C-alpha positions as CSV (number, residue, x, y, z in Angstrom):
1,M,52.8,159.6,59.3
2,N,55.3,158.7,61.7
3,Y,55.9,158.3,65.3
4,S,57.8,161.3,68.3
5,M,57.6,161.0,71.3
6,V,55.1,163.3,73.9
7,E,55.0,164.0,76.9
8,T,52.3,161.7,77.7
9,E,54.2,158.8,76.1
10,R,53.8,155.7,77.9
11,W,57.3,153.8,79.1
12,L,56.2,150.4,79.1
13,T,58.1,147.5,81.0
14,V,59.8,144.7,79.1
15,K,57.5,142.1,80.5
16,Q,54.7,144.6,79.3
17,V,56.2,144.6,75.8
18,A,56.2,140.7,76.1
19,E,53.3,140.7,76.1
20,M,51.9,143.7,73.8
21,I,53.8,141.4,71.0
22,G,52.6,137.9,72.0
23,K,56.6,137.2,72.4
24,K,59.0,135.7,75.7
25,E,60.5,138.6,77.3
26,Q,63.9,137.0,76.0
27,S,63.0,138.2,72.1
28,V,62.0,142.1,73.7
29,Y,66.0,141.2,75.2
30,D,66.6,141.0,71.8
31,Y,64.8,143.2,70.0
32,I,66.4,146.2,72.3
33,N,69.8,144.7,71.6
34,K,69.1,145.0,67.6
35,G,68.1,149.0,67.4
36,A,64.1,147.7,67.3
37,F,63.4,149.7,70.3
38,P,65.0,152.7,69.7
39,R,64.4,154.6,72.7
40,A,64.4,152.2,74.8
41,R,66.6,153.8,77.9
42,Q,68.1,152.2,81.0
43,P,67.6,154.2,84.0
44,G,70.1,154.5,86.8
45,G,71.6,151.1,85.7
46,G,67.8,149.6,86.4
47,K,65.3,147.5,84.1
48,W,64.6,148.7,81.0
49,L,62.0,151.3,80.0
50,I,60.9,151.3,76.1
51,P,57.8,154.2,74.5
52,E,54.3,152.8,73.9
53,G,55.2,154.8,70.5
54,D,57.7,152.2,69.8
55,V,56.0,149.6,71.0
56,Q,53.4,150.5,68.4
57,A,55.7,151.7,65.6
58,Y,57.1,148.2,65.0
59,L,53.3,146.3,65.8
60,T,52.7,148.5,62.5
61,G,55.7,148.6,60.6
62,K,56.3,152.2,60.9
63,P,59.1,153.9,61.3
64,V,60.5,156.4,64.6
65,T,60.6,159.4,64.5
66,I,63.4,160.6,67.3
67,I,63.6,163.6,68.4
68,D,66.6,164.7,68.5
69,N,66.6,166.9,71.6
70,E,69.2,166.7,74.3
71,K,67.0,168.7,76.6
72,E,63.7,167.5,76.0
73,N,65.0,163.7,76.4
74,K,66.5,164.3,80.0
75,A,63.7,166.3,80.6
76,E,61.4,163.6,80.4
77,L,63.8,161.1,81.5
78,A,63.8,163.0,85.2
79,K,60.1,163.5,85.0
80,N,59.6,160.4,84.7
81,E,62.8,159.7,87.8
82,L,61.1,162.2,89.6
83,A,58.0,160.7,88.9
84,K,59.9,157.2,89.7
85,V,60.8,158.6,92.9
86,I,57.3,160.4,94.0
87,S,56.2,157.1,93.8
88,E,58.9,155.4,96.3
89,V,58.3,158.0,98.4
90,E,54.4,157.3,98.9
91,L,54.7,153.8,99.1
92,A,57.7,154.1,101.6
93,T,55.2,156.4,104.3
94,A,52.3,154.5,102.7
95,R,54.6,151.4,104.6
96,A,56.0,153.8,107.7
97,K,51.8,154.6,108.4
98,Q,51.3,150.7,108.3
99,A,54.5,150.3,111.3
100,E,53.6,152.9,113.2
101,Q,50.1,151.7,113.5
102,E,51.5,148.6,114.1
103,A,53.9,149.0,116.5
104,K,50.7,151.2,118.2
105,Q,48.6,148.6,118.3
106,A,51.3,145.8,119.6
107,E,52.1,147.8,122.5
108,Q,48.1,148.5,123.3
109,Q,48.3,144.7,122.5
110,T,51.6,144.7,125.4
111,K,50.0,146.6,127.7
112,A,47.0,144.4,128.1
113,K,49.2,141.3,128.2
114,L,51.0,143.0,131.0
115,L,47.9,143.6,132.9
116,E,46.9,140.3,132.6
117,N,49.6,138.7,134.2
118,G,49.1,141.1,137.5
119,W,51.7,143.5,137.3
120,K,50.2,147.4,138.0
121,S,52.4,148.9,135.6
122,I,53.6,148.8,132.6
123,D,57.2,150.5,133.6
124,E,56.7,146.7,136.3
125,G,56.4,144.7,133.9
126,L,58.9,146.8,131.7
127,I,61.6,146.0,134.4
128,Y,60.3,142.4,134.5
129,I,61.0,142.4,130.7
130,Q,64.6,143.5,131.6
131,E,64.9,141.3,133.9
132,E,64.2,138.6,131.6
133,K,66.2,140.1,128.5
134,E,69.3,140.3,130.9
135,R,69.6,137.0,132.3
136,L,68.9,135.4,128.2
137,A,71.3,137.3,127.3
138,D,73.0,135.6,130.8
139,E,72.3,132.3,129.3
140,R,73.4,132.6,126.2
141,N,76.7,134.1,127.6
142,K,77.1,130.3,129.2
143,V,76.0,128.4,126.3
144,E,78.5,130.6,123.8
145,S,81.0,130.3,126.6
146,L,80.7,126.2,126.8
147,L,80.9,126.6,123.0
148,E,84.0,127.7,123.3
149,S,85.4,125.3,126.1
150,T,83.7,122.6,123.5
151,R,85.7,123.7,120.3
152,N,89.2,123.6,122.9
153,R,88.4,120.3,123.9
154,E,87.8,118.8,120.1
155,A,90.9,121.1,118.7
156,E,93.2,118.7,122.0
157,T,91.1,115.8,120.5
158,D,91.8,116.4,117.1
159,D,95.8,117.2,118.7
160,K,96.1,114.1,120.3
161,L,94.4,111.9,118.2
162,H,97.1,113.1,115.8
163,E,99.6,112.6,117.6
164,I,98.1,109.0,118.8
165,N,98.5,108.8,114.6
166,E,101.5,109.6,113.9
167,K,103.5,107.4,117.4
168,A,101.4,104.5,116.0
169,T,102.2,104.8,112.3
170,Q,106.0,105.3,113.6
171,I,105.9,101.9,116.0
172,V,104.3,100.0,113.3
173,S,107.5,101.5,111.7
174,E,110.0,99.9,113.9
175,K,108.1,96.6,114.2
176,R,108.2,96.0,110.1
177,V,111.9,96.8,110.3
178,E,112.6,94.3,113.4
179,A,110.3,91.6,112.2
180,K,112.0,91.7,108.7
181,A,115.8,91.7,110.7
182,I,113.2,88.3,112.5
183,V,112.6,86.5,109.5
184,A,116.2,87.7,107.8
185,K,117.8,85.8,110.7
186,A,115.6,82.8,110.6
187,E,116.5,82.3,107.3
188,N,119.9,82.7,107.8
189,E,119.5,80.0,110.7
190,A,117.5,77.6,108.4
191,K,120.0,78.1,105.9
192,N,122.2,76.9,108.4
193,I,120.4,73.9,109.9
194,K,120.0,73.1,106.0
195,D,123.9,73.8,104.5
196,S,124.3,71.9,108.3
197,A,121.9,69.0,107.8
198,Y,123.7,68.2,104.2
199,E,127.5,68.6,105.4
200,T,126.5,65.6,108.3
201,A,124.3,63.9,105.6
202,G,127.3,64.0,103.8
203,K,129.3,62.9,105.9
204,I,127.1,60.0,107.1
205,R,127.1,58.7,103.2
206,L,130.8,59.2,103.2
207,E,131.2,57.0,106.6
208,A,128.6,54.3,105.0
209,T,129.6,54.4,101.4
210,K,133.5,53.2,103.2
211,E,132.0,50.8,105.7
212,I,130.2,49.4,102.7
213,E,133.2,49.8,101.0
214,N,134.8,47.8,103.4
215,V,132.0,44.6,103.6
216,K,133.2,44.1,100.0
217,L,135.9,43.5,101.6
218,L,135.0,40.9,103.6
219,M,132.8,39.6,101.0
220,P,135.2,36.6,99.7
221,Q,136.0,36.4,103.9
222,L,132.4,36.1,104.3
223,D,132.3,33.2,100.9
224,K,135.1,31.2,102.3
225,I,133.7,30.9,106.1
226,D,130.9,30.1,105.3
227,R,132.6,27.7,102.8
228,I,135.3,26.7,105.3
229,I,132.0,25.8,108.0
230,V,130.1,24.2,105.2
231,T,133.3,21.4,104.7
232,D,133.9,20.9,108.1
233,L,130.6,20.0,109.4
234,E,130.8,17.9,106.8
235,T,133.7,16.1,106.7
236,T,134.0,16.0,110.9
237,F,130.5,14.1,110.0
238,S,132.1,12.1,107.5
239,E,134.6,10.9,110.2
240,Y,133.2,11.1,112.9
241,Y,130.6,9.0,111.2
242,E,133.1,6.4,109.8
243,N,135.9,6.0,113.0
244,D,132.9,4.8,115.4
245,K,130.8,3.5,113.1
246,N,129.2,2.3,116.7
247,G,128.6,4.7,118.1
248,E,126.1,6.3,115.1
249,K,123.2,6.1,118.0
250,E,125.5,8.0,120.0
251,F,125.7,10.4,117.2
252,I,122.5,11.0,116.1
253,Q,121.2,11.4,119.9
254,W,123.4,14.0,120.1
255,L,122.6,15.9,116.9
256,K,118.2,15.4,118.7
257,T,119.5,16.8,121.6
258,N,121.2,19.6,119.9
259,R,119.3,19.7,116.4
260,V,117.6,23.3,117.6
261,N,120.7,25.4,119.0
262,F,122.5,24.2,116.0
263,Q,120.0,25.1,113.6
264,H,119.3,28.6,115.2
265,T,123.4,29.7,115.1
266,F,123.6,28.6,111.4
267,A,120.5,30.4,110.1
268,N,121.2,32.7,112.3
269,L,124.9,33.5,110.5
270,Y,123.8,32.4,106.8
271,Q,121.1,35.3,107.3
272,A,124.2,38.1,108.3
273,I,126.0,36.5,105.2
274,K,123.5,36.9,103.1
275,E,122.6,40.5,104.9
276,V,125.9,41.2,103.7
277,K,125.3,40.4,100.5
278,R,122.4,42.2,99.9
279,I,123.8,45.4,100.7
280,C,126.5,45.1,99.0
281,H,124.5,44.6,95.7
282,T,121.9,47.4,96.6
283,D,125.0,49.8,96.9
284,H,126.5,48.7,93.7
C-alpha cells in the first residue's frame, strides 16, 4: 500500500520529525537533501515542514506516492499558509487584548498614584508629568552639549599633543645633529692636541738627543779634567810636602781646617761627572 497526501495530513517541523525517527535535527536536514521526504516544503523560504505521511513511509520503508496535481498541491499549501496566518492573527489579537488590558490597568494605577500625591485631577498630574519631561529634556540637552564640548576639547588636546610630539621629535633631531657636531669637533681638537703633543715630544726628544750628543762630546774633556785635577792635586801636595818639610804641621792643620769644604767640593764634582757618564751610557 502506498501512502498519499490527504487533506487532513499533519505537517511536522524538523524537530518533531527528529523526535519521531530518533535522530538529530541535522540528520533530518540531510534526509531532506537526499530526498527521503519528497514532499517536504519550505513555505516562504522559512522553516521546513514535512508531511507526516512521508515520515511514516520512512519508518516503514514504504514508498511515497506523490499526487501529480499542481492545483491540489497549491491549494493545500495555501490552506496551510492560511491556517498559519489565522493562527498568527489570533495570536496578535490576543496580544493586543492583553496589551489593552495592561494599558487600562497602568492607567488606573497612574491615576491612583497621581491622586495619592495630592493632585486634584488627572490633568494636573499630566501637566506636572509634561513639565518633568521638558525639564529632563533640557537636562539631557545640557548633558549632550557638555559631552560635545568635552569631545571638542579632547580633539583639541589630541591636536596639541600631536603638535608637541612633532616639535619634540624635531628638537631631538636637531639636538642630535648638534651633539654629533660637538663630538666631531671635540674629536678633531683631541686629535690636534695629540698631534701637537707628539710634535712637541719629538722636538723635546730631538733637543735632548742634541744635548746628550753635546755631553758625549764633552766626556773626553771631563775625563781629562778629572785626571788633571787628581794629578795636579797629587803634584801640588807632593811639591808642597817636599819643599816645605817644616810646614808639614801647618799643611796638616790647613787640611783639617778645610777638610769638609774640600770633600764637599770634590764630591760634587765627581757626582756631576758620574751623572753625565750615566746619562751618556743610558742613551747609548
